SEGU-884396 format. One record per residue (C-alpha): x negated, y, z; residue number from 1; residue in three letters. Coordinates in pm, 1 decimal. Example, Ala and Ser with C-alpha at 12.3 -4.5 7.8 and 13.67 -1.06 7.14 Angstrom:
2
<ketor u="-1230.0" v="-450.0" w="780.0" seq="1" type="Ala"/>
<ketor u="-1367.0" v="-106.0" w="714.0" seq="2" type="Ser"/>
***
This chain:
91
<ketor u="-13837.0" v="-8585.9" w="-20744.0" seq="1" type="Unk"/>
<ketor u="-13977.4" v="-8476.4" w="-21075.4" seq="2" type="Unk"/>
<ketor u="-14331.8" v="-8436.1" w="-21244.5" seq="3" type="Unk"/>
<ketor u="-14468.8" v="-8078.5" w="-21279.2" seq="4" type="Unk"/>
<ketor u="-14766.9" v="-8011.8" w="-21510.3" seq="5" type="Unk"/>
<ketor u="-14918.3" v="-7703.3" w="-21549.2" seq="6" type="Unk"/>
<ketor u="-15015.8" v="-7552.4" w="-21887.6" seq="7" type="Unk"/>
<ketor u="-15129.3" v="-7226.0" w="-22062.1" seq="8" type="Unk"/>
<ketor u="-15359.1" v="-7010.9" w="-21753.9" seq="9" type="Unk"/>
<ketor u="-15522.2" v="-7164.0" w="-21478.2" seq="10" type="Unk"/>
<ketor u="-15305.3" v="-7206.0" w="-21216.9" seq="11" type="Unk"/>
<ketor u="-15346.5" v="-7399.0" w="-20926.2" seq="12" type="Unk"/>
<ketor u="-15042.6" v="-7520.3" w="-20687.1" seq="13" type="Unk"/>
<ketor u="-14916.3" v="-7818.7" w="-20868.0" seq="14" type="Unk"/>
<ketor u="-14911.5" v="-8140.9" w="-20631.0" seq="15" type="Unk"/>
<ketor u="-14829.8" v="-8343.2" w="-20923.6" seq="16" type="Unk"/>
<ketor u="-15177.6" v="-8283.1" w="-21048.9" seq="17" type="Unk"/>
<ketor u="-15407.6" v="-8593.2" w="-20972.9" seq="18" type="Unk"/>
<ketor u="-15722.2" v="-8490.3" w="-20705.5" seq="19" type="Unk"/>
<ketor u="-15975.4" v="-8498.7" w="-21037.4" seq="20" type="Unk"/>
<ketor u="-15725.4" v="-8263.6" w="-21237.2" seq="21" type="Unk"/>
<ketor u="-15699.2" v="-8021.1" w="-20905.9" seq="22" type="Unk"/>
<ketor u="-16072.1" v="-8021.6" w="-20866.6" seq="23" type="Unk"/>
<ketor u="-16116.5" v="-7969.0" w="-21219.3" seq="24" type="Unk"/>
<ketor u="-15904.9" v="-7649.4" w="-21234.4" seq="25" type="Unk"/>
<ketor u="-16038.4" v="-7533.9" w="-20891.5" seq="26" type="Unk"/>
<ketor u="-16380.9" v="-7513.6" w="-21110.2" seq="27" type="Unk"/>
<ketor u="-16257.4" v="-7381.6" w="-21383.3" seq="28" type="Unk"/>
<ketor u="-16057.1" v="-7091.9" w="-21209.1" seq="29" type="Unk"/>
<ketor u="-16375.1" v="-7025.5" w="-21009.3" seq="30" type="Unk"/>
<ketor u="-16604.9" v="-6992.5" w="-21301.9" seq="31" type="Unk"/>
<ketor u="-16386.5" v="-6779.4" w="-21495.2" seq="32" type="Unk"/>
<ketor u="-16355.7" v="-6541.3" w="-21245.9" seq="33" type="Unk"/>
<ketor u="-16677.6" v="-6527.6" w="-21166.6" seq="34" type="Unk"/>
<ketor u="-16789.3" v="-6518.6" w="-21517.7" seq="35" type="Unk"/>
<ketor u="-16526.3" v="-6217.8" w="-21578.7" seq="36" type="Unk"/>
<ketor u="-16617.8" v="-5984.0" w="-21266.6" seq="37" type="Unk"/>
<ketor u="-17008.0" v="-6010.4" w="-21313.5" seq="38" type="Unk"/>
<ketor u="-17056.7" v="-6016.3" w="-21697.8" seq="39" type="Unk"/>
<ketor u="-17341.6" v="-5773.9" w="-21597.7" seq="40" type="Unk"/>
<ketor u="-17484.0" v="-6065.4" w="-21421.6" seq="41" type="Unk"/>
<ketor u="-17456.0" v="-6367.5" w="-21627.0" seq="42" type="Unk"/>
<ketor u="-17796.0" v="-6525.0" w="-21556.2" seq="43" type="Unk"/>
<ketor u="-17728.1" v="-6509.5" w="-21173.9" seq="44" type="Unk"/>
<ketor u="-17352.4" v="-6616.9" w="-21200.0" seq="45" type="Unk"/>
<ketor u="-17495.2" v="-6953.8" w="-21393.7" seq="46" type="Unk"/>
<ketor u="-17754.0" v="-6990.3" w="-21116.3" seq="47" type="Unk"/>
<ketor u="-17476.6" v="-6982.6" w="-20893.2" seq="48" type="Unk"/>
<ketor u="-17236.9" v="-7215.3" w="-21036.5" seq="49" type="Unk"/>
<ketor u="-17535.1" v="-7447.0" w="-21107.3" seq="50" type="Unk"/>
<ketor u="-17584.8" v="-7431.3" w="-20706.0" seq="51" type="Unk"/>
<ketor u="-17245.3" v="-7457.9" w="-20618.2" seq="52" type="Unk"/>
<ketor u="-17141.9" v="-7766.1" w="-20850.4" seq="53" type="Unk"/>
<ketor u="-17494.7" v="-7945.5" w="-20905.6" seq="54" type="Unk"/>
<ketor u="-17680.6" v="-8042.6" w="-21238.5" seq="55" type="Unk"/>
<ketor u="-17691.3" v="-8380.9" w="-21414.0" seq="56" type="Unk"/>
<ketor u="-17631.8" v="-8677.8" w="-21223.7" seq="57" type="Unk"/>
<ketor u="-17566.2" v="-8473.8" w="-20902.1" seq="58" type="Unk"/>
<ketor u="-17298.1" v="-8265.3" w="-21080.0" seq="59" type="Unk"/>
<ketor u="-16988.6" v="-8265.8" w="-20891.3" seq="60" type="Unk"/>
<ketor u="-16703.2" v="-8026.1" w="-20916.0" seq="61" type="Unk"/>
<ketor u="-16498.7" v="-8074.6" w="-20645.6" seq="62" type="Unk"/>
<ketor u="-16752.6" v="-7887.6" w="-20459.3" seq="63" type="Unk"/>
<ketor u="-16536.8" v="-7571.9" w="-20548.4" seq="64" type="Unk"/>
<ketor u="-16291.4" v="-7718.8" w="-20318.9" seq="65" type="Unk"/>
<ketor u="-16478.7" v="-7538.4" w="-20044.0" seq="66" type="Unk"/>
<ketor u="-16328.7" v="-7234.7" w="-20143.8" seq="67" type="Unk"/>
<ketor u="-15970.7" v="-7376.1" w="-20179.2" seq="68" type="Unk"/>
<ketor u="-15729.2" v="-7448.3" w="-19912.3" seq="69" type="Unk"/>
<ketor u="-15394.5" v="-7578.7" w="-19861.3" seq="70" type="Unk"/>
<ketor u="-15191.6" v="-7312.5" w="-19948.2" seq="71" type="Unk"/>
<ketor u="-15354.5" v="-7325.7" w="-20305.3" seq="72" type="Unk"/>
<ketor u="-15358.1" v="-6941.3" w="-20356.1" seq="73" type="Unk"/>
<ketor u="-15587.8" v="-6830.0" w="-20628.1" seq="74" type="Unk"/>
<ketor u="-15607.6" v="-6474.7" w="-20453.7" seq="75" type="Unk"/>
<ketor u="-15732.8" v="-6590.1" w="-20125.9" seq="76" type="Unk"/>
<ketor u="-15987.8" v="-6857.1" w="-20279.9" seq="77" type="Unk"/>
<ketor u="-16136.1" v="-6569.1" w="-20503.4" seq="78" type="Unk"/>
<ketor u="-16195.9" v="-6331.6" w="-20225.3" seq="79" type="Unk"/>
<ketor u="-16382.4" v="-6667.1" w="-20030.1" seq="80" type="Unk"/>
<ketor u="-16571.5" v="-6673.0" w="-20387.4" seq="81" type="Unk"/>
<ketor u="-16640.5" v="-6319.5" w="-20421.7" seq="82" type="Unk"/>
<ketor u="-16766.4" v="-6320.0" w="-20057.8" seq="83" type="Unk"/>
<ketor u="-16976.8" v="-6613.6" w="-20073.7" seq="84" type="Unk"/>
<ketor u="-17116.4" v="-6488.1" w="-20419.8" seq="85" type="Unk"/>
<ketor u="-17224.8" v="-6145.4" w="-20241.9" seq="86" type="Unk"/>
<ketor u="-17358.2" v="-6312.5" w="-19980.6" seq="87" type="Unk"/>
<ketor u="-17579.2" v="-6563.3" w="-20200.9" seq="88" type="Unk"/>
<ketor u="-17660.8" v="-6244.4" w="-20448.3" seq="89" type="Unk"/>
<ketor u="-17808.1" v="-6063.0" w="-20092.0" seq="90" type="Unk"/>
<ketor u="-17971.6" v="-6396.9" w="-19925.1" seq="91" type="Unk"/>
***
């Protein structure tokens, strides 16, 4: 079984990536999506990001995994992320 490494735009799905790399990739995909989709509310987006992953010694990018599932489908993950962000804005 060969190893596959993902290059270029962020993409999820390679089982060859280590857990730490998968967490980092998931975090980057989610944050990039939020920044792109909500450019007029970047302050709120950054606050939401800080609440999700924490800051300082409490910083943990693995918390973005709550939006992913075993199928690693970005569109489904980003839909769950959008729903959570909308709840957070209205909460």
